[in-house]
SEROMAR-407259 format. One record per atom (N, C-alpha, C): x, y, z; residue in three letters. Coordinates in steps of 0.1 Angstrom, whole numbers, padded with zeros to 4 digits, always signed. Layout:
// SEROMAR-407259
XYZALA...
// end
This chain:
// SEROMAR-407259
+0009-0012+0000MET+0000+0000+0000MET+0009+0012+0000MET+0006+0022-0009ASN+0015+0034-0009ASN+0011+0043+0003ASN+0020+0053+0005ARG+0019+0061+0017ARG+0006+0069+0017ARG+0002+0074+0005HIS-0011+0082+0005HIS-0023+0073+0009HIS-0023+0061+0004LEU-0034+0052+0007LEU-0034+0048+0022LEU-0021+0046+0027LEU-0020+0042+0040LEU-0025+0053+0050LEU-0021+0065+0047LEU-0026+0076+0055LEU-0041+0078+0054LEU-0046+0076+0042THR-0061+0077+0040THR-0068+0066+0049THR-0063+0054+0048ALA-0069+0043+0056ALA-0068+0046+0071ALA-0056+0051+0075LEU-0055+0054+0089LEU-0064+0065+0094LEU-0066+0075+0085GLY-0075+0086+0088GLY-0089+0081+0089GLY-0093+0072+0080LEU-0107+0067+0081LEU-0109+0059+0094LEU-0098+0051+0098GLY-0099+0044+0110GLY-0100+0053+0122GLY-0092+0064+0122LEU-0093+0073+0133LEU-0107+0080+0134LEU-0112+0083+0122ALA-0125+0089+0121ALA-0136+0080+0127ALA-0135+0067+0124ALA-0145+0058+0128ALA-0144+0054+0143ALA-0131+0055+0148GLY-0128+0049+0161GLY-0134+0057+0172GLY-0134+0070+0173PRO-0139+0077+0185PRO-0153+0074+0189PRO-0162+0071+0179ALA-0176+0069+0183ALA-0177+0057+0192ALA-0170+0046+0188ALA-0170+0034+0196ALA-0162+0036+0209ALA-0151+0043+0208ALA-0142+0045+0219ALA-0149+0054+0230ALA-0158+0063+0225GLU-0164+0072+0235GLU-0175+0066+0243GLU-0180+0054+0238ILE-0190+0047+0246ILE-0184+0039+0257ILE-0185+0045+0269GLN-0179+0038+0280GLN-0186+0025+0284GLN-0179+0015+0288PRO-0185+0002+0291PRO-0195+0003+0303PRO-0206-0003+0301HIS-0216-0004+0312HIS-0224-0016+0311HIS-0226-0023+0322GLN-0235-0035+0322GLN-0247-0031+0330GLN-0258-0031+0323PHE-0271-0027+0329PHE-0278-0039+0336PHE-0284-0035+0347LYS-0292-0045+0355LYS-0307-0044+0350LYS-0312-0054+0343VAL-0324-0052+0336VAL-0334-0063+0340VAL-0347-0059+0343ILE-0358-0068+0345ILE-0368-0067+0334ILE-0371-0079+0328GLY-0380-0079+0317GLY-0394-0084+0320GLY-0402-0087+0310THR-0415-0092+0312THR-0415-0108+0314THR-0425-0115+0310TRP-0427-0129+0313TRP-0418-0137+0304TRP-0410-0146+0310GLY-0400-0154+0303GLY-0406-0164+0293GLY-0419-0167+0294ASN-0425-0177+0285ASN-0433-0170+0274ASN-0432-0157+0273LEU-0441-0150+0263LEU-0432-0143+0253LEU-0438-0138+0242ALA-0431-0133+0231ALA-0424-0120+0233ALA-0429-0112+0242SER-0422-0099+0244SER-0408-0100+0249SER-0406-0110+0258TRP-0393-0112+0263TRP-0385-0120+0253TRP-0390-0131+0248ASN-0382-0139+0239ASN-0378-0133+0226ASN-0387-0125+0220ASP-0385-0120+0207ASP-0380-0106+0206ASP-0381-0098+0218LEU-0378-0084+0218LEU-0368-0081+0228LEU-0372-0082+0241GLU-0363-0078+0252GLU-0350-0085+0253GLU-0351-0098+0254LYS-0339-0107+0256LYS-0329-0105+0244LYS-0334-0106+0231PRO-0324-0103+0221PRO-0318-0089+0221PRO-0326-0079+0225PHE-0320-0066+0225PHE-0308-0065+0234PHE-0310-0070+0246TRP-0299-0068+0256TRP-0288-0078+0254TRP-0291-0090+0249ALA-0281-0100+0247ALA-0273-0099+0234ALA-0279-0093+0224GLU-0273-0093+0211GLU-0273-0079+0204GLU-0284-0073+0203THR-0285-0060+0195THR-0277-0049+0201THR-0279-0046+0213LEU-0272-0034+0219LEU-0257-0037+0220LEU-0252-0049+0225PRO-0238-0051+0225PRO-0232-0051+0211PRO-0238-0056+0201ALA-0233-0056+0187ALA-0232-0041+0182ALA-0242-0033+0185ALA-0242-0019+0180ALA-0231-0010+0187ALA-0227-0015+0199THR-0217-0007+0206THR-0203-0014+0208THR-0201-0023+0199ASN-0188-0031+0199ASN-0186-0037+0213ASN-0196-0041+0219GLY-0195-0048+0232GLY-0194-0039+0244GLY-0195-0026+0242ALA-0194-0016+0253ALA-0206-0017+0263ALA-0218-0018+0257LEU-0230-0018+0265LEU-0236-0032+0265LEU-0236-0038+0277THR-0241-0051+0279THR-0252-0051+0290THR-0257-0063+0293ALA-0267-0063+0304ALA-0268-0077+0311ALA-0271-0076+0323GLU-0275-0088+0331GLU-0291-0087+0331GLU-0297-0094+0322ALA-0312-0092+0320ALA-0319-0105+0323ALA-0329-0104+0331ILE-0338-0116+0334ILE-0352-0112+0334ILE-0361-0121+0330PRO-0376-0118+0331PRO-0381-0119+0345PRO-0393-0113+0347ILE-0398-0114+0361ILE-0401-0128+0365ILE-0404-0137+0356THR-0407-0151+0360THR-0395-0157+0366THR-0383-0154+0361GLU-0371-0160+0366GLU-0367-0153+0379GLU-0371-0141+0381ALA-0368-0134+0393ALA-0379-0137+0404ALA-0389-0143+0400GLY-0400-0147+0410GLY-0408-0134+0414GLY-0410-0125+0405LEU-0417-0112+0408LEU-0430-0112+0401LEU-0439-0103+0406LYS-0451-0100+0399LYS-0450-0087+0391LYS-0458-0084+0381GLY-0457-0073+0373GLY-0457-0059+0380GLY-0464-0059+0391GLY-0466-0046+0398GLY-0454-0042+0407GLY-0444-0051+0408GLU-0433-0049+0417GLU-0421-0042+0410GLU-0420-0043+0397VAL-0408-0040+0390VAL-0404-0025+0391VAL-0413-0016+0391MET-0409-0002+0392MET-0405+0002+0406MET-0411-0004+0416ARG-0406-0001+0430ARG-0392-0006+0431ARG-0389-0017+0426LEU-0375-0022+0427LEU-0365-0014+0419LEU-0370-0009+0407LEU-0361+0000+0400LEU-0359+0013+0407LEU-0369+0019+0414SER-0367+0031+0421SER-0358+0029+0433SER-0357+0016+0438GLN-0348+0013+0449GLN-0334+0010+0445GLN-0332+0009+0432GLY-0319+0006+0427GLY-0315-0008+0425GLY-0325-0017+0427VAL-0323-0031+0425VAL-0321-0034+0410VAL-0328-0027+0402PHE-0327-0028+0387PHE-0324-0014+0382PHE-0318-0013+0370GLU-0315+0000+0364GLU-0325+0003+0352GLU-0329-0008+0346VAL-0339-0007+0335VAL-0350-0017+0337VAL-0362-0014+0333ALA-0373-0023+0335ALA-0382-0022+0323ALA-0387-0034+0318HIS-0397-0035+0308HIS-0410-0040+0316HIS-0421-0033+0314GLY-0433-0037+0321GLY-0445-0032+0315GLY-0457-0036+0320LEU-0470-0031+0315LEU-0475-0020+0324LEU-0479-0009+0318GLY-0485+0002+0326GLY-0496-0002+0334GLY-0505-0011+0329SER-0517-0015+0337SER-0513-0022+0350SER-0501-0028+0350TYR-0497-0035+0362TYR-0492-0026+0373TYR-0488-0014+0369VAL-0482-0005+0379VAL-0491+0007+0381VAL-0503+0007+0375ALA-0511+0019+0375ALA-0517+0022+0389ALA-0516+0012+0398ALA-0521+0014+0412ALA-0513+0025+0419ALA-0501+0027+0414GLU-0492+0037+0420GLU-0496+0051+0416GLU-0502+0052+0404ASN-0506+0065+0399ASN-0516+0062+0387ASN-0529+0065+0388PRO-0538+0062+0377PRO-0534+0068+0364PRO-0526+0079+0363ALA-0523+0085+0350ALA-0515+0075+0342ALA-0508+0066+0348ILE-0500+0056+0341ILE-0509+0047+0332ILE-0521+0046+0336GLU-0530+0037+0328GLU-0535+0044+0315GLU-0531+0056+0313GLY-0536+0064+0302GLY-0534+0058+0288GLY-0523+0050+0286THR-0521+0043+0273THR-0528+0030+0272THR-0533+0025+0283ASP-0538+0011+0284ASP-0553+0011+0285ASP-0560+0022+0284LEU-0574+0022+0286LEU-0581+0013+0276LEU-0591+0005+0281SER-0597-0005+0272SER-0605+0002+0261SER-0603-0004+0249SER-0611+0000+0237SER-0609+0014+0231SER-0598+0020+0235ILE-0596+0034+0230ILE-0591+0035+0215ILE-0587+0023+0210ALA-0581+0023+0196ALA-0586+0011+0188ALA-0591+0014+0176PRO-0596+0003+0168PRO-0586-0005+0161PRO-0574+0001+0160ASP-0563-0005+0152ASP-0549+0000+0157ASP-0539-0007+0152PHE-0525-0004+0157PHE-0521+0010+0154PHE-0524+0015+0142ALA-0520+0029+0138ALA-0526+0039+0148ALA-0538+0038+0152THR-0544+0047+0161THR-0538+0046+0175THR-0535+0033+0179MET-0529+0031+0192MET-0515+0037+0192MET-0507+0036+0182ARG-0494+0042+0182ARG-0495+0057+0183ARG-0504+0063+0176ALA-0506+0078+0177ALA-0509+0082+0191ALA-0518+0074+0198ILE-0521+0076+0212ILE-0509+0075+0221ILE-0501+0065+0219ALA-0490+0062+0227ALA-0479+0074+0226ALA-0477+0078+0213GLU-0467+0088+0211GLU-0472+0102+0217GLU-0485+0104+0216ALA-0491+0117+0221ALA-0490+0117+0236ALA-0491+0105+0243TYR-0492+0105+0257TYR-0478+0102+0264TYR-0468+0099+0256GLN-0455+0096+0262GLN-0449+0107+0270GLN-0450+0119+0267PRO-0445+0130+0276PRO-0451+0130+0290PRO-0464+0127+0290THR-0471+0126+0303THR-0467+0114+0310THR-0465+0103+0303MET-0460+0090+0310MET-0446+0093+0316MET-0438+0099+0308ASP-0424+0102+0312ASP-0424+0110+0325ASP-0432+0121+0325ARG-0432+0130+0337ARG-0438+0122+0349ARG-0448+0114+0347THR-0454+0106+0357THR-0444+0096+0363THR-0437+0090+0354PHE-0427+0080+0359PHE-0415+0087+0367PHE-0412+0099+0362ARG-0401+0106+0369ARG-0406+0110+0383ARG-0418+0114+0384ASN-0423+0119+0397ASN-0426+0107+0406ASN-0431+0096+0401THR-0435+0085+0409THR-0423+0075+0412THR-0415+0073+0402TYR-0404+0063+0404TYR-0390+0068+0402TYR-0388+0080+0399GLY-0375+0085+0395GLY-0370+0078+0383GLY-0378+0076+0373ALA-0375+0068+0361ALA-0379+0076+0348ALA-0372+0073+0338THR-0374+0080+0325THR-0379+0069+0315THR-0390+0073+0307ILE-0395+0064+0297ILE-0386+0065+0285ILE-0381+0053+0280LEU-0373+0052+0268LEU-0382+0048+0256LEU-0392+0040+0258SER-0400+0035+0247SER-0414+0030+0252SER-0423+0030+0243LEU-0437+0024+0245LEU-0440+0016+0233LEU-0443+0003+0235HIS-0448-0005+0224HIS-0458-0015+0228HIS-0466-0020+0219PRO-0478-0028+0223PRO-0475-0044+0222PRO-0484-0050+0229TRP-0486-0065+0226TRP-0498-0066+0216TRP-0500-0077+0210PRO-0512-0079+0202PRO-0524-0075+0209PRO-0535-0071+0202ALA-0547-0067+0208ALA-0553-0077+0218ALA-0558-0072+0229SER-0565-0081+0239SER-0578-0085+0233SER-0581-0098+0235MET-0594-0104+0231MET-0600-0112+0242MET-0611-0119+0239ILE-0619-0126+0250ILE-0620-0141+0246ILE-0616-0149+0256TYR-0616-0164+0254TYR-0625-0170+0265TYR-0633-0179+0261CYS-0643-0185+0270CYS-0644-0200+0269CYS-0649-0206+0280THR-0651-0220+0281THR-0665-0225+0276THR-0673-0216+0271LYS-0685-0219+0265LYS-0689-0209+0255LYS-0698-0211+0245PRO-0700-0203+0234PRO-0702-0188+0237PRO-0696-0180+0229ILE-0698-0165+0230ILE-0699-0159+0216ILE-0710-0154+0213ALA-0712-0149+0199ALA-0712-0134+0198ALA-0712-0127+0210GLY-0712-0113+0210GLY-0710-0107+0224GLY-0709-0094+0225ILE-0708-0088+0238ILE-0719-0091+0248ILE-0731-0093+0242ALA-0743-0096+0251ALA-0741-0108+0259ALA-0733-0118+0254ASP-0731-0131+0260ASP-0722-0130+0273ASP-0716-0118+0275LEU-0707-0116+0287LEU-0716-0114+0299LEU-0728-0111+0298LYS-0737-0108+0309LYS-0736-0119+0319LYS-0733-0116+0332ASP-0732-0125+0343ASP-0721-0134+0343ASP-0712-0134+0333ARG-0701-0143+0332ARG-0689-0137+0341ARG-0681-0146+0347LYS-0670-0142+0354LYS-0658-0141+0344LYS-0652-0129+0343VAL-0642-0127+0332VAL-0629-0123+0339VAL-0618-0131+0337ARG-0605-0127+0342ARG-0600-0115+0335ARG-0596-0105+0343VAL-0590-0093+0337VAL-0576-0091+0344VAL-0568-0082+0338HIS-0555-0079+0344HIS-0553-0065+0347HIS-0564-0057+0346SER-0563-0043+0348SER-0576-0037+0352SER-0576-0026+0359ALA-0588-0019+0363ALA-0597-0015+0351ALA-0590-0010+0341THR-0598-0006+0329THR-0605-0017+0322THR-0599-0029+0321LEU-0606-0041+0315LEU-0617-0045+0324LEU-0615-0043+0337GLY-0626-0046+0347GLY-0638-0037+0344GLY-0635-0024+0341ASP-0646-0015+0338ASP-0653-0019+0325ASP-0645-0024+0315PHE-0652-0029+0303PHE-0661-0040+0306PHE-0656-0050+0313VAL-0664-0062+0316VAL-0677-0059+0323VAL-0675-0050+0334GLU-0687-0046+0341GLU-0697-0038+0333GLU-0691-0030+0324GLY-0700-0023+0314GLY-0708-0032+0305GLY-0702-0044+0303ALA-0709-0054+0294ALA-0718-0063+0302ALA-0719-0060+0315GLY-0728-0068+0324GLY-0722-0080+0330GLY-0708-0082+0328GLY-0701-0093+0334GLY-0696-0090+0347GLY-0689-0100+0353VAL-0683-0099+0366VAL-0667-0100+0364VAL-0660-0089+0367ALA-0646-0089+0366ALA-0639-0096+0377ALA-0630-0105+0374VAL-0622-0112+0385VAL-0607-0111+0381VAL-0599-0108+0391THR-0585-0106+0389THR-0578-0119+0393THR-0571-0125+0384ILE-0564-0138+0386ILE-0550-0137+0380ILE-0539-0140+0387PRO-0526-0140+0381PRO-0525-0148+0368PRO-0517-0143+0359PHE-0517-0149+0345PHE-0514-0164+0346PHE-0504-0168+0355ALA-0501-0182+0356ALA-0512-0191+0361ALA-0522-0185+0367GLU-0533-0193+0373GLU-0546-0193+0365GLU-0545-0187+0353VAL-0557-0186+0345VAL-0562-0200+0340VAL-0553-0208+0335VAL-0558-0221+0330VAL-0565-0229+0341VAL-0560-0231+0353PRO-0568-0239+0363PRO-0580-0232+0367PRO-0580-0218+0367ALA-0592-0211+0370ALA-0603-0213+0360ALA-0600-0214+0347LEU-0610-0217+0337LEU-0614-0232+0338LEU-0605-0240+0341GLU-0609-0255+0342GLU-0619-0257+0354GLU-0617-0250+0365LYS-0625-0252+0377LYS-0637-0243+0377LYS-0639-0234+0367GLY-0651-0225+0367GLY-0649-0213+0376GLY-0637-0210+0381VAL-0635-0198+0389VAL-0637-0186+0379VAL-0634-0188+0367ALA-0636-0178+0356ALA-0643-0185+0345ALA-0652-0179+0338ASP-0659-0184+0326ASP-0651-0180+0313ASP-0645-0168+0314CYS-0638-0163+0303CYS-0625-0156+0308CYS-0616-0152+0299ALA-0604-0145+0303ALA-0600-0136+0292ALA-0593-0125+0295ILE-0588-0116+0285ILE-0573-0115+0285ILE-0567-0116+0273THR-0553-0113+0271THR-0551-0112+0256THR-0539-0111+0251ASP-0537-0111+0237ASP-0536-0126+0232ASP-0539-0128+0219PRO-0540-0142+0214PRO-0526-0150+0214PRO-0515-0143+0212MET-0502-0149+0212MET-0499-0154+0226MET-0501-0146+0236SER-0499-0150+0250SER-0508-0161+0254SER-0521-0160+0250ALA-0531-0171+0253ALA-0526-0184+0247ALA-0521-0184+0235TYR-0516-0197+0230TYR-0503-0202+0237TYR-0494-0193+0239ASN-0481-0197+0246ASN-0484-0202+0260ASN-0494-0197+0266ALA-0498-0202+0280ALA-0507-0214+0280ALA-0510-0219+0268LYS-0518-0231+0266LYS-0533-0229+0270LYS-0538-0217+0268TRP-0552-0215+0270TRP-0561-0223+0261TRP-0555-0226+0249HIS-0563-0234+0239HIS-0566-0248+0244HIS-0560-0252+0254GLU-0563-0266+0259GLU-0576-0266+0268GLU-0580-0254+0272VAL-0592-0253+0280VAL-0604-0245+0275VAL-0601-0235+0266ILE-0611-0227+0260ILE-0619-0234+0249ILE-0631-0230+0246THR-0638-0235+0235THR-0641-0224+0224THR-0640-0211+0228ASP-0644-0201+0219ASP-0635-0189+0221ASP-0632-0182+0209VAL-0625-0170+0209VAL-0634-0159+0203VAL-0636-0148+0211PHE-0644-0137+0206PHE-0633-0126+0202PHE-0631-0124+0189ALA-0620-0115+0185ALA-0624-0101+0184ALA-0630-0096+0195LEU-0633-0082+0197LEU-0621-0076+0203LEU-0615-0066+0197ARG-0603-0059+0203ARG-0607-0050+0214ARG-0603-0053+0227VAL-0608-0046+0238VAL-0596-0039+0245VAL-0585-0038+0238GLY-0574-0030+0244GLY-0560-0035+0238GLY-0550-0026+0239TYR-0537-0029+0235TYR-0527-0027+0247TYR-0524-0037+0254SER-0515-0035+0265SER-0502-0030+0260SER-0497-0019+0267ILE-0485-0012+0263ILE-0473-0015+0272ILE-0462-0020+0266THR-0450-0022+0274THR-0442-0010+0274THR-0437-0006+0286PHE-0428+0005+0287PHE-0414+0000+0289PHE-0404+0008+0284THR-0390+0006+0288THR-0386+0018+0296THR-0383+0016+0308ALA-0379+0027+0317ALA-0366+0025+0323ALA-0358+0036+0325ILE-0345+0035+0331ILE-0344+0045+0343ILE-0337+0042+0353ASN-0335+0050+0364ASN-0330+0064+0359ASN-0337+0075+0363THR-0334+0088+0357THR-0320+0093+0362THR-0317+0091+0374GLN-0303+0095+0379GLN-0292+0088+0371GLN-0294+0075+0368LEU-0284+0068+0360LEU-0284+0074+0346LEU-0296+0075+0340TRP-0297+0080+0326TRP-0290+0093+0324TRP-0292+0102+0334GLU-0286+0116+0332GLU-0271+0116+0335GLU-0266+0105+0342SER-0252+0104+0345SER-0244+0098+0333SER-0251+0091+0324LEU-0244+0084+0313LEU-0239+0094+0303LEU-0227+0092+0297PRO-0222+0101+0287PRO-0232+0102+0275PRO-0232+0113+0269GLN-0241+0116+0258GLN-0240+0105+0247GLN-0228+0101+0244GLU-0226+0091+0234GLU-0233+0078+0237GLU-0233+0074+0250THR-0240+0062+0255THR-0255+0064+0253THR-0260+0076+0257ARG-0275+0078+0256ARG-0279+0079+0241ARG-0271+0084+0233ASP-0274+0085+0218ASP-0275+0071+0212ASP-0265+0062+0216ALA-0265+0049+0211ALA-0277+0041+0216ALA-0280+0042+0228MET-0292+0035+0234MET-0305+0040+0228MET-0306+0053+0226THR-0318+0059+0221THR-0320+0054+0207THR-0310+0053+0199ALA-0311+0049+0185ALA-0315+0034+0184ALA-0309+0026+0192GLU-0312+0012+0192GLU-0326+0008+0197GLU-0330+0015+0208ILE-0343+0013+0214ILE-0354+0018+0204ILE-0351+0028+0197ALA-0361+0033+0187ALA-0363+0022+0176ALA-0352+0015+0172LYS-0354+0004+0163LYS-0362-0008+0169LYS-0359-0011+0181MET-0366-0021+0188MET-0381-0018+0189MET-0384-0005+0192GLU-0398+0000+0193GLU-0405-0002+0179GLU-0399+0002+0168ASP-0405+0000+0155ASP-0408-0014+0152ASP-0398-0023+0155LYS-0400-0037+0153LYS-0411-0043+0161LYS-0412-0038+0174ALA-0423-0043+0183ALA-0437-0039+0177ALA-0439-0027+0172TRP-0452-0024+0166TRP-0455-0032+0154TRP-0446-0035+0146ALA-0448-0043+0134ALA-0451-0058+0138ALA-0443-0063+0148ASP-0444-0076+0152ASP-0458-0079+0159ASP-0463-0069+0166ALA-0475-0071+0174ALA-0487-0074+0164ALA-0487-0067+0153GLU-0498-0069+0144GLU-0497-0082+0137GLU-0485-0087+0134THR-0483-0100+0128THR-0487-0111+0138THR-0482-0109+0150LYS-0485-0120+0160LYS-0499-0121+0165LYS-0506-0110+0163GLU-0521-0111+0166GLU-0527-0121+0157GLU-0524-0120+0144LYS-0530-0129+0134LYS-0526-0143+0137LYS-0513-0145+0140VAL-0507-0158+0142VAL-0514-0164+0155VAL-0515-0157+0165GLY-0521-0162+0178GLY-0535-0166+0176GLY-0543-0158+0169VAL-0557-0162+0166VAL-0558-0175+0158VAL-0549-0176+0148ALA-0549-0189+0140ALA-0545-0201+0148ALA-0535-0199+0157CYS-0530-0210+0165CYS-0541-0214+0175CYS-0549-0205+0180LEU-0560-0209+0189LEU-0572-0216+0183LEU-0574-0213+0170THR-0587-0217+0164THR-0585-0226+0152THR-0574-0234+0152GLY-0573-0244+0141GLY-0568-0240+0128GLY-0562-0228+0128GLY-0556-0223+0115GLY-0542-0227+0114GLY-0535-0222+0104GLU-0521-0225+0102GLU-0512-0220+0114GLU-0505-0228+0121CYS-0498-0224+0133CYS-0484-0228+0133CYS-0475-0218+0131PRO-0460-0221+0131PRO-0455-0223+0144PRO-0462-0222+0155LEU-0457-0224+0168LEU-0459-0238+0174LEU-0467-0246+0167GLY-0470-0259+0173GLY-0484-0264+0168GLY-0489-0273+0176GLU-0503-0278+0173GLU-0513-0268+0176GLU-0522-0265+0166ALA-0532-0255+0168ALA-0544-0260+0177ALA-0550-0250+0184GLY-0561-0254+0192GLY-0574-0255+0183GLY-0585-0258+0190LYS-0597-0261+0182LYS-0609-0251+0187LYS-0605-0240+0192ALA-0616-0231+0197ALA-0623-0225+0185ALA-0636-0222+0186VAL-0644-0216+0176VAL-0641-0201+0176VAL-0639-0196+0164LEU-0636-0181+0162LEU-0649-0174+0159LEU-0652-0163+0167HIS-0663-0154+0165HIS-0658-0140+0162HIS-0661-0135+0150GLU-0657-0122+0147GLU-0668-0112+0152GLU-0665-0100+0157PRO-0675-0091+0162PRO-0684-0086+0151PRO-0696-0084+0154ALA-0706-0079+0144ALA-0706-0063+0146ALA-0713-0057+0137GLU-0714-0042+0138GLU-0720-0038+0152GLU-0730-0046+0156ALA-0736-0043+0169ALA-0726-0044+0181ALA-0717-0053+0180ASP-0706-0054+0190ASP-0697-0042+0190ASP-0694-0037+0178ILE-0685-0025+0177ILE-0693-0013+0183ILE-0706-0012+0180ALA-0714-0001+0186ALA-0715-0003+0201ALA-0717-0015+0206ALA-0718-0017+0220ALA-0705-0014+0228ALA-0694-0017+0221ARG-0680-0014+0227ARG-0679+0001+0229ARG-0683+0009+0219GLN-0682+0023+0220GLN-0691+0029+0232GLN-0703+0023+0233VAL-0711+0027+0244VAL-0705+0024+0258VAL-0699+0013+0259ILE-0692+0009+0271ILE-0679+0018+0274ILE-0672+0021+0263LEU-0661+0030+0264LEU-0665+0043+0269LEU-0675+0049+0264ASP-0679+0062+0268ASP-0686+0062+0282ASP-0694+0052+0285GLY-0702+0053+0297GLY-0695+0046+0309GLY-0685+0038+0307PHE-0678+0031+0318PHE-0663+0033+0318PHE-0657+0030+0307VAL-0642+0030+0307VAL-0636+0044+0310VAL-0640+0053+0301LEU-0635+0067+0302LEU-0640+0074+0315LEU-0652+0072+0317LYS-0658+0079+0329LYS-0652+0074+0342LYS-0650+0061+0344ARG-0644+0056+0356ARG-0630+0059+0357ARG-0622+0059+0346TRP-0608+0062+0347TRP-0607+0077+0350TRP-0615+0086+0345GLY-0615+0100+0348GLY-0617+0102+0363GLY-0626+0094+0369GLU-0629+0096+0384GLU-0616+0091+0391GLU-0609+0081+0387ARG-0597+0076+0394ARG-0586+0086+0392ARG-0585+0092+0381CYS-0573+0100+0377CYS-0575+0115+0382CYS-0587+0120+0381GLY-0589+0134+0385GLY-0591+0143+0374GLY-0596+0155+0376ILE-0600+0164+0365ILE-0587+0169+0358ILE-0577+0173+0365ASP-0565+0177+0358ASP-0558+0167+0349ASP-0558+0155+0354CYS-0552+0143+0347CYS-0561+0140+0335CYS-0574+0140+0336ALA-0583+0138+0325ALA-0582+0149+0314ALA-0580+0161+0318ALA-0579+0172+0309ALA-0566+0171+0301ALA-0555+0166+0308GLU-0543+0164+0301GLU-0543+0153+0291GLU-0550+0142+0295TRP-0552+0131+0286TRP-0560+0135+0273TRP-0571+0143+0276ASN-0579+0148+0265ASN-0571+0156+0255ASN-0562+0164+0260ALA-0554+0173+0251ALA-0543+0165+0243ALA-0540+0153+0248SER-0529+0145+0241SER-0534+0132+0235SER-0535+0122+0243ALA-0540+0109+0239ALA-0554+0110+0233ALA-0563+0118+0240GLY-0577+0119+0236GLY-0578+0126+0222GLY-0569+0136+0220SER-0569+0142+0207SER-0565+0133+0196SER-0555+0124+0199ALA-0551+0115+0189ALA-0561+0104+0186ALA-0569+0101+0196ALA-0579+0090+0195ALA-0593+0095+0191ALA-0595+0109+0191GLY-0608+0114+0189GLY-0618+0111+0200GLY-0613+0111+0212LEU-0621+0108+0224LEU-0619+0118+0235LEU-0628+0118+0245ALA-0626+0127+0256ALA-0631+0121+0269ALA-0623+0122+0279VAL-0628+0118+0293VAL-0636+0129+0299VAL-0647+0126+0305PRO-0655+0136+0311PRO-0647+0143+0322PRO-0649+0156+0323THR-0641+0164+0333THR-0651+0172+0342THR-0663+0169+0342ASN-0673+0175+0351ASN-0683+0166+0356ASN
// end
């Protein structure tokens, strides 16, 4: 190689080097979601084990475990993050909303008919979520992304919303409880791991989650019917301890922000695909995950869509507004509500 080419090559190397060199090594302590479900296996675990280390030449790594491995419940993760046990947490807003009702603002039942609307809502509400997490937990929101849409699964036929009357329906959030009660059903709270035996024993007649999670948790072995009415999009947050975040070098924050944005985009695309796969796997369709279930699929009729809207207006938004307060509701209306074309009552 002649001297000119050598100097050019060295110059290029020096130009490329500082970006990697400026990222100081750090191993994050990370708690993720459920180890047997897709969010951990397809998004969170690969991000910390492969994607972020590869993007930073091994400078940023993590000791990352799901809550199931840690023996935790979903509502505990942010308290442990605020105490410094973990530095980064992935979790569901609906599981920690008891700490502050405003956190439930992206998880309200039935506020979005599709993923595009739900993403607009999440993006509009993220500044409020971030401020709420800072005030409540000393944490900063880095991303918000969905699971597939929540639907209803029962151990006896269900052809529409009207069939929920007097049925005991497992929910995992206050807002889904509002929906069920608005439909005339009885909301029961049961840990995710205990849903299958609860359905088997009649403790619950139906249960709500997303179809991919339902299949992975083997709900198809006990349910007979799937009512594919979208009653919510559970939103996963990625949160980091604010004191740590603000102490990290700018190069580190820039690298993490860029890679987390890519993960977030992937998550939104994957959720839509996995919703279809999950429904197929539960109801005898083509299932790349294993043997398909044999539940009967019921698509919502126009009357069900109309009834969902009545429940949303009269129960879901009204009750959440009462839990959250006038100022909180007004802020939601100006952000998420504007994106959704909805309004929480403020009087």
